[in-house]
C-alpha positions as CSV (number, residue, x, y, z in Angstrom):
1,M,19.7,-19.8,3.2
2,S,21.6,-16.9,3.8
3,K,22.5,-14.5,7.3
4,L,21.9,-11.3,7.2
5,T,23.1,-8.7,9.7
6,L,20.7,-5.1,10.4
7,S,21.2,-2.1,12.6
8,V,17.3,-1.6,14.1
9,E,16.6,1.0,17.0
10,K,15.9,-1.3,20.7
11,S,12.2,-0.3,20.9
12,V,11.4,-1.5,17.1
13,I,12.7,-4.6,17.7
14,S,10.8,-4.8,20.9
15,Q,7.5,-4.0,19.2
16,A,8.9,-6.8,16.2
17,R,9.2,-9.2,18.9
18,R,5.7,-8.8,20.1
19,F,3.9,-8.4,16.6
20,A,5.9,-11.6,15.6
21,K,4.7,-13.4,19.0
22,Q,1.0,-12.3,17.9
23,Q,1.4,-13.6,14.9
24,G,3.1,-17.0,15.2
25,V,6.0,-16.1,13.0
26,S,9.4,-15.3,13.6
27,I,11.2,-12.0,13.0
28,S,13.5,-13.6,10.1
29,E,9.9,-14.5,9.1
30,M,8.3,-11.1,8.6
31,V,11.3,-9.6,7.0
32,E,11.9,-12.2,4.8
33,A,8.1,-11.8,3.8
34,Y,8.7,-8.2,3.8
35,L,11.5,-8.3,1.5
36,A,10.2,-10.5,-0.7
37,A,7.3,-8.0,-1.2
38,V,9.5,-5.1,-2.1
39,A,11.3,-7.3,-4.3
40,A,8.4,-8.7,-6.2
41,P,8.1,-7.7,-9.8
42,P,5.6,-5.2,-9.8
43,K,1.7,-6.4,-10.6
44,R,0.0,-5.3,-14.1
45,G,-2.2,-2.6,-14.1
46,P,-2.7,0.7,-11.8
47,R,-2.3,-0.3,-8.3
48,N,-5.3,1.7,-6.9
49,S,-7.0,1.6,-3.8
50,P,-9.8,0.4,-2.2
51,I,-11.4,3.4,-2.3
52,L,-10.8,4.2,-5.9
53,H,-11.3,0.2,-7.3
54,S,-15.2,0.9,-5.8
55,L,-16.0,3.9,-7.4
56,R,-14.7,3.1,-10.4
57,G,-17.1,3.4,-13.7
58,S,-19.0,5.5,-11.2
59,L,-19.0,8.8,-13.8
60,K,-19.6,6.6,-17.2
61,K,-22.6,8.7,-17.8
62,A,-21.5,11.9,-16.9
63,D,-22.1,15.7,-19.0
64,L,-18.7,16.3,-19.3
65,E,-19.2,19.7,-20.4
66,E,-21.5,20.5,-17.7
67,Y,-18.9,19.8,-15.1
68,W,-16.3,21.7,-16.8
69,S,-18.7,24.6,-16.6
70,H,-18.9,23.8,-13.1
71,L,-14.9,24.2,-12.6
72,T,-14.8,27.4,-14.6
73,A,-17.3,28.9,-12.5
74,K,-16.2,27.8,-9.4
75,Y,-12.6,28.9,-10.3
76,R,-13.3,32.4,-11.5
């Protein structure tokens, strides 16, 4: 394991210590988990939010011509 020195605002360190204590982990573990997450290769497929995921396929039977007519009238 390697050692890393970071410069962080005192208020952020205080908040991080409280959070780490609540979670039952060390600040080092939190930083390592964060760095591992951002360094990991991206997952395949689009990264949709849960809301977008829930809407997926809801417009399969939509009438596109009617939609375009609506948009044309709306933005004239």
